[in-house]
ZAVO-566662 format. One record per residue (C-alpha): x, y, z; residue in one letter; residue number from 1. Coordinates in pm, whole numbers. Example, Ala and Ser with C-alpha at 12.3 -4.5 7.8 and 13.67 -1.06 7.14 Angstrom:
// ZAVO-566662
ATOM     east    north       up   code   pos
ATOM     1230     -450      780      a     1
ATOM     1367     -106      714      s     2
This chain:
// ZAVO-566662
ATOM     east    north       up   code   pos
ATOM     1263    -3823     -623      m     1
ATOM     1123    -3771     -273      h     2
ATOM     1466    -3657     -156      l     3
ATOM     1488    -3400     -436      l     4
ATOM     1140    -3266     -357      v     5
ATOM     1226    -3236       12      n     6
ATOM     1545    -3047      -72      i     7
ATOM     1347    -2804     -290      v     8
ATOM     1093    -2754      -11      l     9
ATOM     1369    -2691      242      f    10
ATOM     1535    -2434       13      v    11
ATOM     1207    -2251      -52      v    12
ATOM     1119    -2229      317      y    13
ATOM     1476    -2125      403      s    14
ATOM     1457    -1839      153      l    15
ATOM     1124    -1734      302      y    16
ATOM     1281    -1739      647      s    17
ATOM     1560    -1516      516      g    18
ATOM     1306    -1276      366      l    19
ATOM     1124    -1254      700      t    20
ATOM     1452    -1182      879      q    21
ATOM     1525     -907      627      l    22
ATOM     1186     -745      689      i    23
ATOM     1228     -765     1067      l    24
ATOM     1572     -606     1042      s    25
ATOM     1421     -323      837      g    26
ATOM     1144     -263     1090      l    27
ATOM     1408     -209     1357      k    28
ATOM     1565       71     1154      k    29
ATOM     1412      414     1200      k    30
ATOM     1447      701      954      p    31
ATOM     1647     1000     1077      e    32
ATOM     1411     1296     1074      l    33
ATOM     1473     1665     1125      a    34
ATOM     1330     1834     1433      d    35
ATOM     1062     2045     1265      q    36
ATOM      840     2232     1510      t    37
ATOM      686     2472     1259      e    38
ATOM      491     2412      939      d    39
ATOM      779     2529      722      s    40
ATOM      660     2348      409      y    41
ATOM      379     2440      178      s    42
ATOM      215     2131       34      v    43
ATOM      -41     2043     -232      s    44
ATOM     -274     1766     -113      i    45
ATOM     -392     1565     -414      l    46
ATOM     -708     1354     -421      i    47
ATOM     -809     1166     -735      a    48
ATOM    -1178     1082     -695      a    49
ATOM    -1422      866     -888      r    50
ATOM    -1772      790     -760      n    51
ATOM    -1692      881     -398      e    52
ATOM    -2008     1068     -307      v    53
ATOM    -2039      874       21      r    54
ATOM    -1683      929      140      n    55
ATOM    -1514     1240       11      i    56
ATOM    -1666     1486      259      s    57
ATOM    -1526     1282      548      n    58
ATOM    -1186     1277      380      t    59
ATOM    -1185     1653      338      l    60
ATOM    -1299     1702      699      d    61
ATOM    -1015     1487      830      s    62
ATOM     -762     1688      627      i    63
ATOM     -868     2027      758      i    64
ATOM     -873     1888     1112      n    65
ATOM     -502     1819     1080      s    66
ATOM     -268     2005     1311      d    67
ATOM     -115     2203     1025      f    68
ATOM     -146     2567      926      s    69
ATOM     -430     2600      675      k    70
ATOM     -238     2874      498      s    71
ATOM       38     2625      418      n    72
ATOM     -158     2375      213      f    73
ATOM     -395     2356      -79      e    74
ATOM     -630     2072     -168      i    75
ATOM     -644     1962     -531      v    76
ATOM     -937     1732     -614      v    77
ATOM     -945     1571     -958      v    78
ATOM    -1280     1433    -1068      n    79
ATOM    -1205     1115    -1265      d    80
ATOM    -1529     1138    -1466      h    81
ATOM    -1749     1037    -1174      s    82
ATOM    -2094      902    -1255      e    83
ATOM    -2240     1034     -931      d    84
ATOM    -2243     1372     -754      l    85
ATOM    -1885     1358     -627      t    86
ATOM    -1786     1690     -787      e    87
ATOM    -2099     1865     -659      k    88
ATOM    -2031     1739     -307      i    89
ATOM    -1677     1881     -323      v    90
ATOM    -1794     2216     -455      r    91
ATOM    -2067     2237     -190      d    92
ATOM    -1809     2149       76      w    93
ATOM    -1578     2421      -58      s    94
ATOM    -1856     2678      -37      a    95
ATOM    -1901     2606      335      t    96
ATOM    -1525     2627      404      h    97
ATOM    -1421     2963      256      p    98
ATOM    -1089     2966      444      g    99
ATOM     -963     2651      269      i   100
ATOM     -767     2669      -56      d   101
ATOM     -937     2393     -257      i   102
ATOM     -964     2349     -633      s   103
ATOM    -1158     2097     -840      v   104
ATOM    -1044     1978    -1182      y   105
ATOM    -1181     1734    -1437      l   106
ATOM     -939     1458    -1532      n   107
ATOM     -773     1550    -1862      d   108
ATOM     -753     1181    -1950      g   109
ATOM     -911      860    -1829      k   110
ATOM     -821      654    -1524      g   111
ATOM     -647      721    -1196      k   112
ATOM     -298      757    -1341      k   113
ATOM     -418     1035    -1567      e   114
ATOM     -613     1190    -1281      a   115
ATOM     -293     1201    -1074      v   116
ATOM     -113     1360    -1369      r   117
ATOM     -383     1626    -1397      t   118
ATOM     -353     1700    -1025      g   119
ATOM       27     1713    -1018      v   120
ATOM       35     1956    -1309      l   121
ATOM     -220     2176    -1130      a   122
ATOM      -38     2168     -795      a   123
ATOM      108     2500     -682      k   124
ATOM      371     2364     -447      y   125
ATOM      677     2145     -493      d   126
ATOM      574     1886     -234      v   127
ATOM      265     1688     -336      v   128
ATOM       93     1478      -71      l   129
ATOM     -147     1219     -209      q   130
ATOM     -438     1035      -49      t   131
ATOM     -757      867     -168      d   132
ATOM    -1111      999     -156      a   133
ATOM    -1229      726       82      d   134
ATOM     -967      779      355      c   135
ATOM     -932      955      689      a   136
ATOM     -593     1099      785      v   137
ATOM     -431     1129     1127      s   138
ATOM     -429     1462     1307      k   139
ATOM      -57     1519     1249      n   140
ATOM      -48     1349      910      w   141
ATOM       53     1648      697      i   142
ATOM      339     1745      925      k   143
ATOM      461     1387      964      a   144
ATOM      464     1326      589      m   145
ATOM      645     1651      504      t   146
ATOM      916     1654      773      i   147
ATOM     1142     1410      580      p   148
ATOM     1168     1659      291      f   149
ATOM     1393     1872      511      a   150
ATOM     1655     1631      378      n   151
ATOM     1709     1747       20      r   152
ATOM     1804     1392      -81      n   153
ATOM     1453     1264       -1      v   154
ATOM     1228     1264     -306      n   155
ATOM      948     1032     -193      l   156
ATOM      787      962      143      v   157
ATOM      553      667      195      a   158
ATOM      334      609      497      g   159
ATOM      126      324      639      p   160
ATOM     -237      263      550      v   161
ATOM     -457       68      792      f   162
ATOM     -809      -61      754      f   163
ATOM    -1074       69      990      v   164
ATOM    -1134     -207     1243      k   165
ATOM    -1478     -369     1245      k   166
ATOM    -1621     -663     1436      k   167
ATOM    -1682     -906     1150      s   168
ATOM    -1445    -1199     1103      f   169
ATOM    -1410    -1107      733      w   170
ATOM    -1285     -762      833      n   171
ATOM    -1034     -916     1075      k   172
ATOM     -895    -1139      798      i   173
ATOM     -859     -845      559      q   174
ATOM     -707     -630      832      y   175
ATOM     -432     -883      907      i   176
ATOM     -360     -958      540      e   177
ATOM     -321     -587      462      f   178
ATOM     -122     -530      782      l   179
ATOM      128     -792      665      s   180
ATOM      166     -612      331      l   181
ATOM      229     -278      501      i   182
ATOM      478     -426      750      a   183
ATOM      665     -606      472      s   184
ATOM      673     -295      252      s   185
ATOM      816      -80      531      i   186
ATOM     1073     -335      645      g   187
ATOM     1196     -415      296      l   188
ATOM     1211      -49      193      s   189
ATOM     1432       38      488      r   190
ATOM     1669     -238      378      m   191
ATOM     1685      -96       25      g   192
ATOM     1423     -327     -127      w   193
ATOM     1156      -84     -247      h   194
ATOM      868     -315     -334      v   195
ATOM      536     -144     -266      m   196
ATOM      377      183     -159      a   197
ATOM       16      293     -139      n   198
ATOM     -124      599     -316      a   199
ATOM     -354      655      -19      a   200
ATOM      -48      778      173      n   201
ATOM      228      904      -50      l   202
ATOM      427     1229      -83      a   203
ATOM      677     1331     -348      f   204
ATOM      853     1628     -502      r   205
ATOM      667     1758     -805      k   206
ATOM      986     1824    -1001      e   207
ATOM     1097     1464     -948      v   208
ATOM      756     1326    -1049      w   209
ATOM      769     1527    -1371      l   210
ATOM     1112     1387    -1453      g   211
ATOM     1023     1020    -1402      i   212
ATOM      949      798    -1702      s   213
ATOM      595      658    -1703      k   214
ATOM      600      426    -2002      d   215
ATOM      442      119    -1842      e   216
ATOM      129      -16    -2013      k   217
ATOM      -64      -75    -1692      s   218
ATOM     -341      178    -1632      k   219
ATOM     -307      147    -1255      s   220
ATOM      -19      118    -1012      g   221
ATOM      105      476    -1032      d   222
ATOM      219      448     -669      d   223
ATOM      429      133     -705      v   224
ATOM      586      236    -1035      f   225
ATOM      674      580     -898      l   226
ATOM      835      430     -588      l   227
ATOM     1042      180     -783      q   228
ATOM     1151      424    -1055      r   229
ATOM     1267      683     -802      i   230
ATOM     1447      412     -605      a   231
ATOM     1617      294     -924      k   232
ATOM     1767      641     -962      q   233
ATOM     1864      667     -596      n   234
ATOM     1752      413     -335      e   235
ATOM     1836      661      -58      n   236
ATOM     1576      903     -193      a   237
ATOM     1295      700      -32      i   238
ATOM     1173      746      326      c   239
ATOM      914      499      456      y   240
ATOM      745      606      780      l   241
ATOM      566      386     1032      s   242
ATOM      481      628     1314      e   243
ATOM      118      660     1424      n   244
ATOM      118     1026     1320      n   245
ATOM      171      924      958      s   246
ATOM     -114      669      936      v   247
ATOM     -406      694      693      v   248
ATOM     -721      489      751      y   249
ATOM     -953      338      494      t   250
ATOM    -1223       73      476      n   251
ATOM    -1165     -282      362      g   252
ATOM    -1343     -450       73      s   253
ATOM    -1714     -505      122      r   254
ATOM    -1718     -847      -44      s   255
ATOM    -1484    -1131     -133      i   256
ATOM    -1527    -1053     -505      k   257
ATOM    -1428     -691     -452      e   258
ATOM    -1126     -807     -252      f   259
ATOM    -1016    -1060     -518      i   260
ATOM    -1063     -807     -799      d   261
ATOM     -839     -558     -618      q   262
ATOM     -565     -816     -563      r   263
ATOM     -590     -929     -928      v   264
ATOM     -536     -566    -1037      r   265
ATOM     -228     -549     -818      w   266
ATOM      -89     -880     -940      a   267
ATOM     -152     -809    -1308      s   268
ATOM       99     -523    -1317      k   269
ATOM      383     -707    -1140      s   270
ATOM      537     -814    -1470      g   271
ATOM      615     -448    -1545      e   272
ATOM      784     -375    -1212      y   273
ATOM     1113     -189    -1267      p   274
ATOM     1250     -351     -949      s   275
ATOM     1397     -701     -979      k   276
ATOM     1373     -737     -601      n   277
ATOM      998     -673     -615      a   278
ATOM      957     -944     -878      k   279
ATOM     1174    -1181     -675      w   280
ATOM      963    -1130     -361      v   281
ATOM      643    -1202     -555      g   282
ATOM      789    -1517     -709      i   283
ATOM      916    -1641     -371      l   284
ATOM      580    -1591     -198      v   285
ATOM      409    -1767     -490      f   286
ATOM      646    -2063     -459      r   287
ATOM      600    -2084      -83      v   288
ATOM      225    -2089     -143      s   289
ATOM      268    -2373     -393      l   290
ATOM      480    -2556     -137      a   291
ATOM      204    -2515      122      q   292
ATOM      -49    -2660     -123      l   293
ATOM      185    -2948     -201      y   294
ATOM      213    -3034      168      i   295
ATOM     -167    -3019      197      y   296
ATOM     -176    -3277      -81      g   297
ATOM       74    -3499       99      l   298
ATOM     -139    -3495      412      w   299
ATOM     -454    -3576      218      i   300
ATOM     -276    -3874       63      s   301
ATOM     -132    -3970      404      a   302
ATOM      224    -3951      268      s   303
ATOM      352    -3650      464      g   304
ATOM      622    -3679      729      n   305
ATOM      768    -3485     1021      a   306
ATOM      982    -3265      793      l   307
ATOM      675    -3146      605      h   308
ATOM      501    -3069      933      l   309
ATOM      797    -2864     1057      v   310
ATOM      832    -2674      729      l   311
ATOM      460    -2606      704      f   312
ATOM      424    -2458     1052      f   313
ATOM      759    -2277     1036      s   314
ATOM      589    -2034      798      k   315
ATOM      321    -1967     1058      f   316
ATOM      592    -1895     1316      v   317
ATOM      766    -1651     1079      f   318
ATOM      439    -1482      980      d   319
ATOM      318    -1445     1338      y   320
ATOM      659    -1320     1452      w   321
ATOM      651    -1047     1188      l   322
ATOM      289     -948     1252      l   323
ATOM      327     -942     1631      s   324
ATOM      645     -733     1606      r   325
ATOM      481     -473     1384      f   326
ATOM      143     -471     1559      s   327
ATOM      312     -417     1897      k   328
ATOM      493     -114     1757      e   329
ATOM      162       22     1628      q   330
ATOM      -36      -59     1943      g   331
ATOM     -261     -299     1751      i   332
ATOM     -420     -604     1912      a   333
ATOM     -395     -917     1696      l   334
ATOM     -653    -1194     1681      s   335
ATOM     -449    -1520     1694      p   336
ATOM     -746    -1713     1555      l   337
ATOM     -775    -1479     1256      a   338
ATOM     -398    -1495     1196      v   339
ATOM     -404    -1875     1198      f   340
ATOM     -710    -1893      973      f   341
ATOM     -544    -1657      723      l   342
ATOM     -230    -1872      734      f   343
ATOM     -434    -2181      642      l   344
ATOM     -622    -2026      350      i   345
ATOM     -350    -1791      224      y   346
ATOM     -183    -2032      -23      p   347
ATOM     -518    -2106     -192      f   348
ATOM     -597    -1735     -223      y   349
ATOM     -249    -1628     -337      f   350
ATOM     -212    -1894     -606      v   351
ATOM     -570    -1837     -724      y   352
ATOM     -510    -1462     -761      v   353
ATOM     -176    -1519     -935      g   354
ATOM     -329    -1750    -1196      v   355
ATOM     -643    -1539    -1236      l   356
ATOM     -436    -1226    -1306      s   357
ATOM     -302    -1388    -1624      l   358
ATOM     -636    -1372    -1805      f   359
ATOM     -902    -1197    -1594      y   360
ATOM     -936     -820    -1626      k   361
ATOM    -1160     -689    -1347      p   362
ATOM    -1346     -362    -1362      k   363
ATOM    -1278      -78    -1122      w   364
ATOM    -1571      142    -1025      k   365
ATOM    -1761       45    -1339      g   366
ATOM    -1466       94    -1570      r   367
ATOM    -1253     -163    -1753      s   368
ATOM     -880     -133    -1691      l   369
């Protein structure tokens, strides 16, 4: 029995090692981009906003500070039935920026997916560039995210999203956890495994968006479903950027409950993923987490051995290798202590979220999903 269990553990960790190698190989690949010196594309920048009175002005300011001709973009803000003064803030901002083409619409339906639909239908231009109402974009963000569309085969461009760095240890943990998700998404996508994208930094062709089936039951996850459905039609139609010019910044969760609720929302829609690879990755990470917990149990019962020790810490080596490789490319300084602490608690958190997502339905901004 012990031999069988050890074989299973070895297989699970070997598969995880292979997954890490796949991601690292993808990070080495760089998309071939056209040399675009002028703002030759006109783009509709879409923001779906709900209860963002504290943030949306800063988001709009960062967009107009982009190094991109203001005559070549419009801003489409969709008010997702905010319960605060979000729409008034946007209209007041518009009044003080008469040179900016900005429109405000009320969501025709309910929820972010419907808000995105309202915005896409209202967009004037073929290329739609999406971000969230609590983000700040890089100075060359618009240009970086539209350059890939010079290739007519590209239908969707995804870019990295980073948390704003803060001094608290909680922020450092979130920062590293999210950094690992972004690095994995980029690496896997460049190897043809299109698993995840983030609506805070996403661009697509309007005509393609209109032609994609959206029959999933989940009321969130418009970004992931769009990525995977486009990739299912043509995996070469996806371009995932990692350059600093394409980065969008946002704040992490303010509390552990807010963080867990967000991850539960993400996990709850994984059963509807069109991509088998995406499901496989989730299942593998869940099984590795279970294996980590099993080894914890062996140590507590004083029945672990050298093999379990090697397997357990091999995951830390793989995780740190991946994070250090990506963070070096991005010019980000890692906290080894925070990385190790996250490694120790990650299996508890991941399994907890996976189980919780089966029956717990968290609210988002005061609304049930």
